[in-house]
PDB file as gemmi writes it, atoms N, CA and C in Angstrom:
CRYST1    1.000    1.000    1.000  90.00  90.00  90.00 P 1                      
ATOM      1  N   MET A   1    -143.762-185.006 100.490  1.00  0.00           N  
ATOM      2  CA  MET A   1    -144.911-184.970 101.550  1.00  0.00           C  
ATOM      3  C   MET A   1    -145.655-183.548 101.526  1.00  0.00           C  
ATOM      4  N   LYS A   2    -147.008-184.068 100.916  1.00  0.00           N  
ATOM      5  CA  LYS A   2    -147.920-182.699 101.062  1.00  0.00           C  
ATOM      6  C   LYS A   2    -148.308-182.246 102.584  1.00  0.00           C  
ATOM      7  N   HIS A   3    -148.174-180.996 103.004  1.00  0.00           N  
ATOM      8  CA  HIS A   3    -148.288-180.533 104.242  1.00  0.00           C  
ATOM      9  C   HIS A   3    -149.633-180.008 104.142  1.00  0.00           C  
ATOM     10  N   PHE A   4    -150.290-179.507 103.097  1.00  0.00           N  
ATOM     11  CA  PHE A   4    -151.585-179.144 103.330  1.00  0.00           C  
ATOM     12  C   PHE A   4    -152.305-180.017 102.187  1.00  0.00           C  
ATOM     13  N   ALA A   5    -153.621-179.863 102.807  1.00  0.00           N  
ATOM     14  CA  ALA A   5    -154.778-180.356 101.333  1.00  0.00           C  
ATOM     15  C   ALA A   5    -155.194-179.598 100.821  1.00  0.00           C  
ATOM     16  N   ASP A   6    -155.429-179.765  99.617  1.00  0.00           N  
ATOM     17  CA  ASP A   6    -155.986-178.713  98.120  1.00  0.00           C  
ATOM     18  C   ASP A   6    -157.004-178.011  98.545  1.00  0.00           C  
ATOM     19  N   GLU A   7    -157.943-178.719  99.545  1.00  0.00           N  
ATOM     20  CA  GLU A   7    -159.397-178.168  99.833  1.00  0.00           C  
ATOM     21  C   GLU A   7    -159.160-177.088 100.625  1.00  0.00           C  
ATOM     22  N   TRP A   8    -157.906-176.991 101.532  1.00  0.00           N  
ATOM     23  CA  TRP A   8    -157.945-176.398 102.589  1.00  0.00           C  
ATOM     24  C   TRP A   8    -157.268-175.188 101.870  1.00  0.00           C  
ATOM     25  N   VAL A   9    -156.421-175.124 101.199  1.00  0.00           N  
ATOM     26  CA  VAL A   9    -155.847-173.627 100.708  1.00  0.00           C  
ATOM     27  C   VAL A   9    -156.804-173.064  99.835  1.00  0.00           C  
ATOM     28  N   ASN A  10    -157.815-174.168  98.973  1.00  0.00           N  
ATOM     29  CA  ASN A  10    -159.019-173.511  97.833  1.00  0.00           C  
ATOM     30  C   ASN A  10    -159.682-173.096  98.641  1.00  0.00           C  
ATOM     31  N   GLN A  11    -160.362-173.345  99.949  1.00  0.00           N  
ATOM     32  CA  GLN A  11    -161.042-172.513 100.998  1.00  0.00           C  
ATOM     33  C   GLN A  11    -160.655-171.393 101.524  1.00  0.00           C  
ATOM     34  N   TRP A  12    -159.386-171.287 101.753  1.00  0.00           N  
ATOM     35  CA  TRP A  12    -159.094-169.806 102.013  1.00  0.00           C  
ATOM     36  C   TRP A  12    -158.606-169.004 100.981  1.00  0.00           C  
ATOM     37  N   CYS A  13    -158.566-169.002  99.575  1.00  0.00           N  
ATOM     38  CA  CYS A  13    -158.570-168.610  98.573  1.00  0.00           C  
ATOM     39  C   CYS A  13    -160.023-168.197  98.259  1.00  0.00           C  
ATOM     40  N   GLU A  14    -161.148-168.644  98.405  1.00  0.00           N  
ATOM     41  CA  GLU A  14    -162.492-168.446  98.127  1.00  0.00           C  
ATOM     42  C   GLU A  14    -162.601-167.244  99.586  1.00  0.00           C  
ATOM     43  N   ASP A  15    -162.469-167.680 100.686  1.00  0.00           N  
ATOM     44  CA  ASP A  15    -162.657-166.753 101.672  1.00  0.00           C  
ATOM     45  C   ASP A  15    -161.997-165.733 101.354  1.00  0.00           C  
ATOM     46  N   ASN A  16    -160.956-165.403 100.848  1.00  0.00           N  
ATOM     47  CA  ASN A  16    -159.881-164.160 100.588  1.00  0.00           C  
ATOM     48  C   ASN A  16    -160.058-163.398  99.241  1.00  0.00           C  
ATOM     49  N   GLY A  17    -161.039-163.765  98.742  1.00  0.00           N  
ATOM     50  CA  GLY A  17    -160.820-163.332  97.206  1.00  0.00           C  
ATOM     51  C   GLY A  17    -159.667-163.644  96.301  1.00  0.00           C  
ATOM     52  N   TRP A  18    -158.919-164.358  96.876  1.00  0.00           N  
ATOM     53  CA  TRP A  18    -157.973-164.938  95.606  1.00  0.00           C  
ATOM     54  C   TRP A  18    -158.700-165.797  94.669  1.00  0.00           C  
ATOM     55  N   THR A  19    -157.987-165.758  93.592  1.00  0.00           N  
ATOM     56  CA  THR A  19    -158.920-166.351  92.317  1.00  0.00           C  
ATOM     57  C   THR A  19    -157.683-167.544  91.912  1.00  0.00           C  
ATOM     58  N   ASP A  20    -158.183-168.644  90.683  1.00  0.00           N  
ATOM     59  CA  ASP A  20    -157.481-168.935  90.036  1.00  0.00           C  
ATOM     60  C   ASP A  20    -156.124-169.946  90.678  1.00  0.00           C  
ATOM     61  N   LEU A  21    -156.296-170.529  91.879  1.00  0.00           N  
ATOM     62  CA  LEU A  21    -155.277-171.035  92.451  1.00  0.00           C  
ATOM     63  C   LEU A  21    -154.582-172.244  91.602  1.00  0.00           C  
ATOM     64  N   VAL A  22    -153.222-172.103  91.703  1.00  0.00           N  
ATOM     65  CA  VAL A  22    -152.422-173.049  90.603  1.00  0.00           C  
ATOM     66  C   VAL A  22    -151.502-173.911  91.766  1.00  0.00           C  
ATOM     67  N   ILE A  23    -151.542-175.432  91.576  1.00  0.00           N  
ATOM     68  CA  ILE A  23    -150.762-175.841  92.881  1.00  0.00           C  
ATOM     69  C   ILE A  23    -149.581-176.104  92.113  1.00  0.00           C  
ATOM     70  N   ASP A  24    -148.552-176.147  92.455  1.00  0.00           N  
ATOM     71  CA  ASP A  24    -147.040-175.596  91.315  1.00  0.00           C  
ATOM     72  C   ASP A  24    -145.971-176.531  92.545  1.00  0.00           C  
ATOM     73  N   GLY A  25    -145.929-178.343  92.438  1.00  0.00           N  
ATOM     74  CA  GLY A  25    -145.022-178.793  93.305  1.00  0.00           C  
ATOM     75  C   GLY A  25    -145.814-179.239  94.361  1.00  0.00           C  
ATOM     76  N   LYS A  26    -145.496-179.779  94.989  1.00  0.00           N  
ATOM     77  CA  LYS A  26    -146.231-180.740  96.582  1.00  0.00           C  
ATOM     78  C   LYS A  26    -146.847-178.993  97.631  1.00  0.00           C  
ATOM     79  N   ASN A  27    -146.084-178.521  97.554  1.00  0.00           N  
ATOM     80  CA  ASN A  27    -146.399-177.067  98.599  1.00  0.00           C  
ATOM     81  C   ASN A  27    -146.015-175.790  98.410  1.00  0.00           C  
ATOM     82  N   THR A  28    -146.231-175.489  97.086  1.00  0.00           N  
ATOM     83  CA  THR A  28    -146.576-174.263  96.580  1.00  0.00           C  
ATOM     84  C   THR A  28    -147.807-173.840  95.307  1.00  0.00           C  
ATOM     85  N   TYR A  29    -147.998-172.938  96.239  1.00  0.00           N  
ATOM     86  CA  TYR A  29    -149.484-172.275  95.805  1.00  0.00           C  
ATOM     87  C   TYR A  29    -149.701-171.102  95.340  1.00  0.00           C  
ATOM     88  N   TRP A  30    -150.118-170.731  94.238  1.00  0.00           N  
ATOM     89  CA  TRP A  30    -150.324-169.624  93.539  1.00  0.00           C  
ATOM     90  C   TRP A  30    -151.493-169.189  93.101  1.00  0.00           C  
ATOM     91  N   ALA A  31    -151.894-168.054  93.008  1.00  0.00           N  
ATOM     92  CA  ALA A  31    -152.989-167.306  93.063  1.00  0.00           C  
ATOM     93  C   ALA A  31    -153.135-165.761  92.670  1.00  0.00           C  
ATOM     94  N   PHE A  32    -154.172-165.469  91.953  1.00  0.00           N  
ATOM     95  CA  PHE A  32    -154.446-164.156  92.010  1.00  0.00           C  
ATOM     96  C   PHE A  32    -155.246-163.367  92.892  1.00  0.00           C  
ATOM     97  N   PRO A  33    -154.409-162.332  93.777  1.00  0.00           N  
ATOM     98  CA  PRO A  33    -155.216-161.666  95.071  1.00  0.00           C  
ATOM     99  C   PRO A  33    -156.489-160.904  94.027  1.00  0.00           C  
ATOM    100  N   PRO A  34    -156.747-160.588  95.089  1.00  0.00           N  
ATOM    101  CA  PRO A  34    -157.910-159.536  94.585  1.00  0.00           C  
ATOM    102  C   PRO A  34    -157.793-158.257  93.666  1.00  0.00           C  
ATOM    103  N   ASN A  35    -157.969-158.158  92.794  1.00  0.00           N  
ATOM    104  CA  ASN A  35    -157.611-156.959  92.036  1.00  0.00           C  
ATOM    105  C   ASN A  35    -156.386-156.876  91.655  1.00  0.00           C  
ATOM    106  N   ALA A  36    -155.321-158.328  91.153  1.00  0.00           N  
ATOM    107  CA  ALA A  36    -154.357-158.035  90.905  1.00  0.00           C  
ATOM    108  C   ALA A  36    -154.310-158.480  89.259  1.00  0.00           C  
ATOM    109  N   VAL A  37    -153.447-158.477  88.461  1.00  0.00           N  
ATOM    110  CA  VAL A  37    -153.166-158.783  87.278  1.00  0.00           C  
ATOM    111  C   VAL A  37    -152.213-159.681  87.362  1.00  0.00           C  
ATOM    112  N   MET A  38    -151.337-160.174  88.285  1.00  0.00           N  
ATOM    113  CA  MET A  38    -150.339-161.090  88.382  1.00  0.00           C  
ATOM    114  C   MET A  38    -150.369-162.122  89.350  1.00  0.00           C  
ATOM    115  N   PRO A  39    -150.101-163.313  88.956  1.00  0.00           N  
ATOM    116  CA  PRO A  39    -150.592-164.515  90.334  1.00  0.00           C  
ATOM    117  C   PRO A  39    -149.073-164.262  91.214  1.00  0.00           C  
ATOM    118  N   GLU A  40    -149.381-164.613  92.647  1.00  0.00           N  
ATOM    119  CA  GLU A  40    -148.427-164.480  93.461  1.00  0.00           C  
ATOM    120  C   GLU A  40    -148.692-165.653  94.392  1.00  0.00           C  
ATOM    121  N   PRO A  41    -147.235-166.281  95.066  1.00  0.00           N  
ATOM    122  CA  PRO A  41    -147.586-167.441  95.663  1.00  0.00           C  
ATOM    123  C   PRO A  41    -148.369-166.664  96.942  1.00  0.00           C  
ATOM    124  N   ILE A  42    -149.176-167.869  97.535  1.00  0.00           N  
ATOM    125  CA  ILE A  42    -150.108-167.536  98.863  1.00  0.00           C  
ATOM    126  C   ILE A  42    -149.099-167.433  99.926  1.00  0.00           C  
ATOM    127  N   PRO A  43    -149.226-166.468 100.715  1.00  0.00           N  
ATOM    128  CA  PRO A  43    -148.244-166.084 101.632  1.00  0.00           C  
ATOM    129  C   PRO A  43    -147.709-166.950 102.703  1.00  0.00           C  
ATOM    130  N   ASN A  44    -146.877-167.476 103.205  1.00  0.00           N  
ATOM    131  CA  ASN A  44    -146.164-168.414 104.360  1.00  0.00           C  
ATOM    132  C   ASN A  44    -147.195-168.145 105.581  1.00  0.00           C  
ATOM    133  N   GLY A  45    -147.141-166.989 105.817  1.00  0.00           N  
ATOM    134  CA  GLY A  45    -148.169-166.828 107.198  1.00  0.00           C  
ATOM    135  C   GLY A  45    -149.268-167.207 107.230  1.00  0.00           C  
ATOM    136  N   GLU A  46    -149.866-167.428 105.720  1.00  0.00           N  
ATOM    137  CA  GLU A  46    -151.273-167.584 105.675  1.00  0.00           C  
ATOM    138  C   GLU A  46    -151.131-169.122 105.499  1.00  0.00           C  
ATOM    139  N   LEU A  47    -150.505-169.591 105.103  1.00  0.00           N  
ATOM    140  CA  LEU A  47    -150.333-171.243 104.571  1.00  0.00           C  
ATOM    141  C   LEU A  47    -149.885-171.926 106.613  1.00  0.00           C  
ATOM    142  N   ARG A  48    -149.157-171.236 107.068  1.00  0.00           N  
ATOM    143  CA  ARG A  48    -148.738-171.714 108.694  1.00  0.00           C  
ATOM    144  C   ARG A  48    -150.146-171.491 109.229  1.00  0.00           C  
ATOM    145  N   GLU A  49    -151.184-170.360 108.955  1.00  0.00           N  
ATOM    146  CA  GLU A  49    -152.119-170.093 109.782  1.00  0.00           C  
ATOM    147  C   GLU A  49    -153.403-171.431 109.415  1.00  0.00           C  
ATOM    148  N   ILE A  50    -153.065-171.815 108.006  1.00  0.00           N  
ATOM    149  CA  ILE A  50    -154.076-172.712 107.553  1.00  0.00           C  
ATOM    150  C   ILE A  50    -153.921-173.846 108.538  1.00  0.00           C  
ATOM    151  N   LYS A  51    -152.343-174.540 108.386  1.00  0.00           N  
ATOM    152  CA  LYS A  51    -151.743-175.674 109.163  1.00  0.00           C  
ATOM    153  C   LYS A  51    -151.993-175.536 110.497  1.00  0.00           C  
ATOM    154  N   ASP A  52    -151.791-174.307 111.247  1.00  0.00           N  
ATOM    155  CA  ASP A  52    -152.352-174.521 112.897  1.00  0.00           C  
ATOM    156  C   ASP A  52    -153.741-175.087 112.784  1.00  0.00           C  
ATOM    157  N   LYS A  53    -154.758-174.122 112.325  1.00  0.00           N  
ATOM    158  CA  LYS A  53    -156.126-174.169 112.279  1.00  0.00           C  
ATOM    159  C   LYS A  53    -156.462-175.756 111.888  1.00  0.00           C  
ATOM    160  N   LYS A  54    -155.897-176.642 110.853  1.00  0.00           N  
ATOM    161  CA  LYS A  54    -156.510-177.784 110.345  1.00  0.00           C  
ATOM    162  C   LYS A  54    -155.704-178.722 110.785  1.00  0.00           C  
ATOM    163  N   GLY A  55    -154.318-178.670 111.634  1.00  0.00           N  
ATOM    164  CA  GLY A  55    -153.595-179.915 111.577  1.00  0.00           C  
ATOM    165  C   GLY A  55    -153.011-181.005 110.765  1.00  0.00           C  
ATOM    166  N   LEU A  56    -153.028-181.996 110.722  1.00  0.00           N  
ATOM    167  CA  LEU A  56    -152.155-182.823 110.024  1.00  0.00           C  
ATOM    168  C   LEU A  56    -152.922-183.023 109.026  1.00  0.00           C  
ATOM    169  N   SER A  57    -152.129-183.027 107.255  1.00  0.00           N  
ATOM    170  CA  SER A  57    -153.152-183.212 106.048  1.00  0.00           C  
ATOM    171  C   SER A  57    -153.321-184.987 106.210  1.00  0.00           C  
ATOM    172  N   PRO A  58    -154.047-185.094 105.622  1.00  0.00           N  
ATOM    173  CA  PRO A  58    -154.196-186.723 104.916  1.00  0.00           C  
ATOM    174  C   PRO A  58    -153.165-187.469 104.978  1.00  0.00           C  
ATOM    175  N   GLN A  59    -152.028-186.805 104.227  1.00  0.00           N  
ATOM    176  CA  GLN A  59    -150.962-187.656 103.840  1.00  0.00           C  
ATOM    177  C   GLN A  59    -149.865-187.507 104.790  1.00  0.00           C  
ATOM    178  N   GLU A  60    -150.124-186.530 105.666  1.00  0.00           N  
ATOM    179  CA  GLU A  60    -149.323-186.625 106.989  1.00  0.00           C  
ATOM    180  C   GLU A  60    -149.674-187.691 107.834  1.00  0.00           C  
ATOM    181  N   ARG A  61    -151.024-188.062 108.082  1.00  0.00           N  
ATOM    182  CA  ARG A  61    -151.463-188.720 109.109  1.00  0.00           C  
ATOM    183  C   ARG A  61    -151.343-190.004 108.536  1.00  0.00           C  
ATOM    184  N   ILE A  62    -151.097-190.432 107.471  1.00  0.00           N  
ATOM    185  CA  ILE A  62    -150.814-191.798 107.025  1.00  0.00           C  
ATOM    186  C   ILE A  62    -149.587-192.211 107.019  1.00  0.00           C  
ATOM    187  N   TRP A  63    -148.607-191.399 107.122  1.00  0.00           N  
ATOM    188  CA  TRP A  63    -147.187-191.248 107.626  1.00  0.00           C  
ATOM    189  C   TRP A  63    -146.708-191.705 108.875  1.00  0.00           C  
ATOM    190  N   ALA A  64    -147.689-191.187 109.658  1.00  0.00           N  
ATOM    191  CA  ALA A  64    -147.546-190.853 110.916  1.00  0.00           C  
ATOM    192  C   ALA A  64    -147.836-192.290 111.651  1.00  0.00           C  
ATOM    193  N   ILE A  65    -148.854-192.765 111.094  1.00  0.00           N  
ATOM    194  CA  ILE A  65    -149.601-193.944 111.003  1.00  0.00           C  
ATOM    195  C   ILE A  65    -148.529-195.190 110.606  1.00  0.00           C  
ATOM    196  N   ALA A  66    -147.791-194.987 109.938  1.00  0.00           N  
ATOM    197  CA  ALA A  66    -147.043-195.923 109.108  1.00  0.00           C  
ATOM    198  C   ALA A  66    -146.104-195.877 109.905  1.00  0.00           C  
ATOM    199  N   ALA A  67    -145.571-194.946 110.559  1.00  0.00           N  
ATOM    200  CA  ALA A  67    -144.325-194.882 111.527  1.00  0.00           C  
ATOM    201  C   ALA A  67    -144.294-195.164 113.024  1.00  0.00           C  
ATOM    202  N   VAL A  68    -145.565-195.547 113.552  1.00  0.00           N  
ATOM    203  CA  VAL A  68    -145.873-196.285 114.746  1.00  0.00           C  
ATOM    204  C   VAL A  68    -146.257-197.184 114.555  1.00  0.00           C  
ATOM    205  N   ILE A  69    -147.151-197.862 113.439  1.00  0.00           N  
ATOM    206  CA  ILE A  69    -146.980-199.391 113.036  1.00  0.00           C  
ATOM    207  C   ILE A  69    -145.932-199.770 113.060  1.00  0.00           C  
ATOM    208  N   ALA A  70    -144.789-199.322 112.238  1.00  0.00           N  
ATOM    209  CA  ALA A  70    -143.385-199.783 112.026  1.00  0.00           C  
ATOM    210  C   ALA A  70    -142.577-199.788 113.412  1.00  0.00           C  
ATOM    211  N   THR A  71    -142.797-199.093 114.082  1.00  0.00           N  
ATOM    212  CA  THR A  71    -142.083-199.232 115.465  1.00  0.00           C  
ATOM    213  C   THR A  71    -142.573-200.262 116.439  1.00  0.00           C  
ATOM    214  N   ILE A  72    -143.918-200.361 116.541  1.00  0.00           N  
ATOM    215  CA  ILE A  72    -144.478-201.373 117.532  1.00  0.00           C  
ATOM    216  C   ILE A  72    -144.205-202.573 116.691  1.00  0.00           C  
ATOM    217  N   SER A  73    -144.227-202.810 115.369  1.00  0.00           N  
ATOM    218  CA  SER A  73    -143.869-204.053 114.694  1.00  0.00           C  
ATOM    219  C   SER A  73    -142.680-204.597 115.206  1.00  0.00           C  
ATOM    220  N   ALA A  74    -141.201-203.709 114.558  1.00  0.00           N  
ATOM    221  CA  ALA A  74    -140.012-203.650 114.810  1.00  0.00           C  
ATOM    222  C   ALA A  74    -140.043-203.920 116.318  1.00  0.00           C  
ATOM    223  N   THR A  75    -140.808-203.611 117.487  1.00  0.00           N  
ATOM    224  CA  THR A  75    -140.322-204.010 118.996  1.00  0.00           C  
ATOM    225  C   THR A  75    -140.683-205.183 118.916  1.00  0.00           C  
ATOM    226  N   ILE A  76    -141.753-205.745 118.546  1.00  0.00           N  
ATOM    227  CA  ILE A  76    -142.426-207.522 118.500  1.00  0.00           C  
ATOM    228  C   ILE A  76    -141.269-207.949 117.841  1.00  0.00           C  
ATOM    229  N   ALA A  77    -140.995-207.563 116.721  1.00  0.00           N  
ATOM    230  CA  ALA A  77    -139.628-208.902 115.983  1.00  0.00           C  
ATOM    231  C   ALA A  77    -138.141-208.918 116.532  1.00  0.00           C  
ATOM    232  N   SER A  78    -138.009-207.573 117.137  1.00  0.00           N  
ATOM    233  CA  SER A  78    -136.675-207.815 117.798  1.00  0.00           C  
ATOM    234  C   SER A  78    -136.805-208.209 119.629  1.00  0.00           C  
ATOM    235  N   VAL A  79    -138.010-208.570 120.096  1.00  0.00           N  
ATOM    236  CA  VAL A  79    -137.756-209.205 121.579  1.00  0.00           C  
ATOM    237  C   VAL A  79    -138.123-210.746 120.633  1.00  0.00           C  
ATOM    238  N   VAL A  80    -138.950-211.202 119.770  1.00  0.00           N  
ATOM    239  CA  VAL A  80    -138.648-212.502 119.179  1.00  0.00           C  
ATOM    240  C   VAL A  80    -137.811-212.828 118.544  1.00  0.00           C  
ATOM    241  N   MET A  81    -137.137-212.110 118.064  1.00  0.00           N  
ATOM    242  CA  MET A  81    -135.475-212.379 117.188  1.00  0.00           C  
ATOM    243  C   MET A  81    -134.595-212.374 118.072  1.00  0.00           C  
ATOM    244  N   LYS A  82    -134.666-211.667 118.983  1.00  0.00           N  
ATOM    245  CA  LYS A  82    -133.623-211.366 120.252  1.00  0.00           C  
ATOM    246  C   LYS A  82    -132.330-210.556 119.310  1.00  0.00           C  
ATOM    247  N   CYS A  83    -132.828-209.535 118.589  1.00  0.00           N  
ATOM    248  CA  CYS A  83    -131.893-209.052 117.690  1.00  0.00           C  
ATOM    249  C   CYS A  83    -132.241-207.287 117.674  1.00  0.00           C  
ATOM    250  N   PRO A  84    -131.531-206.748 117.558  1.00  0.00           N  
ATOM    251  CA  PRO A  84    -131.972-205.176 117.634  1.00  0.00           C  
ATOM    252  C   PRO A  84    -131.989-204.462 116.253  1.00  0.00           C  
ATOM    253  N   ILE A  85    -131.432-205.524 115.191  1.00  0.00           N  
ATOM    254  CA  ILE A  85    -131.886-204.857 113.529  1.00  0.00           C  
ATOM    255  C   ILE A  85    -132.742-204.083 113.230  1.00  0.00           C  
ATOM    256  N   PRO A  86    -134.193-205.052 113.807  1.00  0.00           N  
ATOM    257  CA  PRO A  86    -135.553-204.209 113.283  1.00  0.00           C  
ATOM    258  C   PRO A  86    -135.973-203.042 114.229  1.00  0.00           C  
ATOM    259  N   ILE A  87    -135.260-203.015 115.314  1.00  0.00           N  
ATOM    260  CA  ILE A  87    -135.314-201.386 115.915  1.00  0.00           C  
ATOM    261  C   ILE A  87    -134.458-200.626 115.422  1.00  0.00           C  
ATOM    262  N   VAL A  88    -133.634-200.820 114.619  1.00  0.00           N  
ATOM    263  CA  VAL A  88    -132.391-199.921 113.789  1.00  0.00           C  
ATOM    264  C   VAL A  88    -133.098-199.364 112.639  1.00  0.00           C  
ATOM    265  N   LEU A  89    -133.942-200.522 112.010  1.00  0.00           N  
ATOM    266  CA  LEU A  89    -134.563-199.997 110.598  1.00  0.00           C  
ATOM    267  C   LEU A  89    -135.459-199.191 111.049  1.00  0.00           C  
ATOM    268  N   ALA A  90    -136.761-199.621 112.114  1.00  0.00           N  
ATOM    269  CA  ALA A  90    -137.877-198.701 112.412  1.00  0.00           C  
ATOM    270  C   ALA A  90    -137.489-197.509 113.055  1.00  0.00           C  
ATOM    271  N   PHE A  91    -135.948-197.222 113.464  1.00  0.00           N  
ATOM    272  CA  PHE A  91    -135.927-195.816 114.021  1.00  0.00           C  
ATOM    273  C   PHE A  91    -134.985-195.169 112.640  1.00  0.00           C  
ATOM    274  N   ALA A  92    -134.642-195.466 111.821  1.00  0.00           N  
ATOM    275  CA  ALA A  92    -134.306-194.736 110.683  1.00  0.00           C  
ATOM    276  C   ALA A  92    -135.456-194.466 109.475  1.00  0.00           C  
ATOM    277  N   PHE A  93    -136.348-195.258 109.483  1.00  0.00           N  
ATOM    278  CA  PHE A  93    -137.643-194.931 108.735  1.00  0.00           C  
ATOM    279  C   PHE A  93    -138.217-193.782 109.505  1.00  0.00           C  
ATOM    280  N   CYS A  94    -138.343-194.185 110.759  1.00  0.00           N  
ATOM    281  CA  CYS A  94    -139.108-193.043 111.672  1.00  0.00           C  
ATOM    282  C   CYS A  94    -138.581-191.661 111.375  1.00  0.00           C  
ATOM    283  N   ALA A  95    -136.789-191.627 111.651  1.00  0.00           N  
ATOM    284  CA  ALA A  95    -136.143-190.664 111.515  1.00  0.00           C  
ATOM    285  C   ALA A  95    -136.467-189.655 110.086  1.00  0.00           C  
ATOM    286  N   VAL A  96    -136.835-190.192 109.214  1.00  0.00           N  
ATOM    287  CA  VAL A  96    -136.792-189.918 107.820  1.00  0.00           C  
ATOM    288  C   VAL A  96    -137.645-189.075 107.574  1.00  0.00           C  
ATOM    289  N   THR A  97    -139.056-190.091 108.275  1.00  0.00           N  
ATOM    290  CA  THR A  97    -140.441-189.774 108.365  1.00  0.00           C  
ATOM    291  C   THR A  97    -140.632-188.410 108.949  1.00  0.00           C  
ATOM    292  N   VAL A  98    -139.858-188.128 109.960  1.00  0.00           N  
ATOM    293  CA  VAL A  98    -140.189-186.647 111.030  1.00  0.00           C  
ATOM    294  C   VAL A  98    -139.436-185.708 110.173  1.00  0.00           C  
ATOM    295  N   GLY A  99    -138.338-186.022 109.718  1.00  0.00           N  
ATOM    296  CA  GLY A  99    -137.371-185.093 108.357  1.00  0.00           C  
ATOM    297  C   GLY A  99    -139.079-184.301 107.359  1.00  0.00           C  
ATOM    298  N   GLN A 100    -139.572-185.602 107.030  1.00  0.00           N  
ATOM    299  CA  GLN A 100    -140.346-185.019 106.142  1.00  0.00           C  
ATOM    300  C   GLN A 100    -141.469-184.053 106.798  1.00  0.00           C  
ATOM    301  N   PHE A 101    -141.983-183.805 107.640  1.00  0.00           N  
ATOM    302  CA  PHE A 101    -142.819-183.239 108.240  1.00  0.00           C  
ATOM    303  C   PHE A 101    -142.514-181.562 108.933  1.00  0.00           C  
ATOM    304  N   ASP A 102    -140.899-181.246 108.218  1.00  0.00           N  
ATOM    305  CA  ASP A 102    -140.518-179.970 108.597  1.00  0.00           C  
ATOM    306  C   ASP A 102    -140.886-178.889 107.483  1.00  0.00           C  
ATOM    307  N   LEU A 103    -141.785-178.201 107.719  1.00  0.00           N  
ATOM    308  CA  LEU A 103    -142.041-176.980 106.517  1.00  0.00           C  
ATOM    309  C   LEU A 103    -141.257-176.591 105.891  1.00  0.00           C  
ATOM    310  N   ASP A 104    -140.254-175.899 106.261  1.00  0.00           N  
ATOM    311  CA  ASP A 104    -139.082-174.991 105.618  1.00  0.00           C  
ATOM    312  C   ASP A 104    -138.239-176.532 104.721  1.00  0.00           C  
TER     313      ASP A 104                                                      
END                                                                             
């Protein structure tokens, strides 16, 4: 799951003088600091600040909405079918989804 929108990191780089942003993987960003000849990873503290300001990324929002819809659907299905299996499946889906929200 992508925790940062690429536009957010790109904007931070422009504001702080970092150049030539490279996105390596889902959440690894490299760029050239001001007056540097070697790219460095964007500092984790800065990425956390971006995350605090901007909130959930678009991909995180989709997964959160999917988890809520799965829970509501499973609740209705469990009541109609008088069976706990849909709730158990929804719990498993939500547990994996919430685990993916961890930044570390």
